C-alpha positions as CSV (number, residue, x, y, z in Angstrom):
1,M,46.5,-13.2,22.0
2,G,45.7,-15.0,18.8
3,A,44.4,-17.9,20.8
4,F,41.9,-15.6,22.4
5,F,40.6,-14.2,19.1
6,S,40.4,-17.7,17.5
7,M,38.3,-18.9,20.5
8,G,39.6,-22.4,20.2
9,G,38.3,-22.8,16.7
10,Y,34.8,-21.4,17.5
11,A,35.5,-17.8,16.6
12,G,33.1,-18.0,13.6
13,F,30.3,-18.7,16.0
14,V,31.4,-16.6,19.0
15,W,32.2,-13.2,17.4
16,P,29.0,-12.9,15.4
17,C,27.0,-13.6,18.6
18,Y,28.9,-10.8,20.4
19,L,28.2,-8.5,17.5
20,L,24.5,-9.4,17.5
21,T,24.2,-8.9,21.2
22,L,26.0,-5.5,21.0
23,G,23.7,-4.5,18.2
24,G,20.6,-5.6,20.1
25,M,21.6,-3.7,23.2
26,A,22.4,-0.6,21.2
27,W,19.0,-0.8,19.5
28,L,17.3,-1.3,22.8
29,A,19.0,1.7,24.3
30,W,18.1,3.9,21.3
31,A,14.5,2.7,21.2
32,S,14.1,3.3,24.9
33,W,15.5,6.8,24.6
34,R,13.2,7.6,21.7
35,R,10.2,6.3,23.5
36,A,11.0,8.3,26.6
37,K,11.5,11.4,24.5
38,R,8.1,10.9,22.9
39,A,6.4,10.3,26.3
40,A,7.9,13.5,27.7
41,E,6.7,15.5,24.7
42,R,3.2,13.9,25.0
43,L,3.1,14.7,28.7
44,D,4.1,18.3,28.0
45,E,1.2,18.5,25.5
46,I,-1.5,17.3,27.9
47,S,-0.2,19.0,31.0
48,P,-2.1,22.1,32.2
49,K,-0.1,25.2,31.5
50,K,0.6,27.5,34.5
51,E,-0.2,31.2,33.8
52,D,2.1,33.7,35.5
């Protein structure tokens, strides 16, 4: 198991890349969710209201 985590001596390059990728994907998911929420709010504002 230690050989896996040492990545053949390249662990100092490999693990930070994994962390950067994970961070970028998390940021992208959060930003997409936030943008979709804002778009839904804006659509609700400009949509005609039905009167019962």
